[in-house]
N, C-alpha and C positions, 0 to 999 in steps of 0.2 A: 146369440152366438155362444157356443160351448167351447171354452178355452181349455178344458181339461182333457178332451179327447185327442188321441193321436194314433197314427198307424204304427208308430215305433215307440211303444212305452218304455222299452229297455234302454233306449238312447236318450231319454229325457232325464234331466237332473231331478233329484228328489224335490218334493214340494217346498222345502226350505230354500231352494235355489242355490244352496252351497254344497256341491258334491265333493267337497275338499278331500275327505278321507278316501273315497273311492278313486278319485282322479290321482291322488298322491300315490296310492298303491299301484295303480297302472303305470305311472311314471317311474316309480321305484323299480318295478319288475322289468321295465324295458331299458333301464339305464345300464350302460356298460361301465362298470367301475374299473379303475386302473389296477391291474394285477400287480402284486408285490414281486420284487426281484431281489434275491439275496446278493449282497455285495460284501467284499471284505478287503482288508489291507493287511499285509502287502497284497497289491492287486495282481497276483500271479496265479497260475493254475496249480501251484504247490505251496505248502506251508510247512514250516519247521515244527516238529513235535517239541513239546516242553517250552514253547514260546507262545505268548498270547497272539491270537488272531483277532483283529478288530472288525466287528460285523456292523453292517448298516442295512436298513430296509430301504431299497429303492423302489421305484414304481415305473411300470411300462408307460411308454408314450401314448399308447392307445387307451382310451377310456378316460373316465373322469376321476381325478384325484380329490383328496381332501380339500374342500373349499372352492373347487371349481364349480361354476354354475352352468347347468344345462337348462336351456329354455326350450320347452316343447312347443310344437306347432299347435296353435289354437284349434285347428281343424281336427286334430286328434284328441282334443280335450273339451269337446262339446262347446267350442267357442270361447273357452276360458283361457286366460293367460296364466300358465303354470310353469314354475321353475323348480328344479331339484338341485340341492347343493349337498353333495356327499360329505359325510363327516366320519373320519377315521376314529374308531373306538380304541382298537389296540392291535398289536402285532405279537406274534409268537415266533421265536427263532427255534428251528430244529437244526442242530449242528451236524446231524447225520451220523453221529456215533452213539445214539441212544439218549443223549442229553438235550434238554430244551431250556429256553429262557423266556419267561412270560406266562400269560399275557401281560404286556406292558405298553405304555404309550411312548416308550423310549425308542426312537428310530436309529439309535447308535450313532456312529461317526467314525472318521478316519483316525489313524495314529497321529499324534500321541494322546489326543484328548477324548477319543471315543469311549463311550460308557458301556458298550456291550462287547465283552471279550470272551473268548473261549480258548482254553489251552488243551490241545490234543496230546494224548500220552503214548500213542503207538502209530507206527507207519501203516500205510494202506491208502485206500481211496474212500472218501465219504461224499455224500450228496446233500449239502445243506439246503434247507428250504425256509421260506418265510410265509406265515399265514397272516392275513390281514382281515379284520372284521370291520365292516362299515355299517353305518346307519345313514340317515340323511335328514335334511330339513326341506320343507317345501314352502313356496309362496304362491298363493292363489290370487290372481287379479290385483297384484300390487299390495296385498295385505302383509301382515307380519310373517316372518319366518316361523314355521311351526314344525316340531319334530314329527318324523314319520315313525310309527311304532313297529318298524321292521328292521331286520339286520340281514346282511349277506356276508358270507365268509369265503375268501378266495385264498388258495394256496399256490405258491409259485411253482414253476417247473424246477425240479432239482438241478443244481449246478454241481459239476464234478470238481472236487478239490483233492489233490494228491498230497498225502502227508509224508514228509521225508525227514530223515535224521542225518545230520552230518557229524561224523566222529573225528575228533582231532587226536593225533598221536604225537607224543614227544619222542624224538629220536636223536641220537647223537651221530655225528659223522666222523 
């Protein structure tokens, strides 16, 4: 009996029996990674010029975030049990006024302890964005987590932020 012959040679794993890299690439390419979302404090649609705005990188509910595990259907993986675990490499903040911060692994935070701040100097409207770069690890048939040698970069939808200035005047009555 000839065990090497098949009508579907492209569907067969390599002779080593470990199609890990090919399956990992397919799983990586079909994984929906969570898109970044810019957030800031104060959490309003306007910010004061000449005062720091505290930025944070949030992530959409749809898709897989850093550390979440996606287990693929073995029927799609030639009968193999394959899982993908996204790993966030870095984020870059675009403050919408021509300045950026990053790439960095700092996801920022709220006032007063947030570490990613930006002070705007003029009034108007800006559209801050966040760009996130992911890679992933994969696990094949219960083996060790192995890095996927690929990256994906996602940029958020721009969010509108109005920059305002309040002037105080001293008057006498």
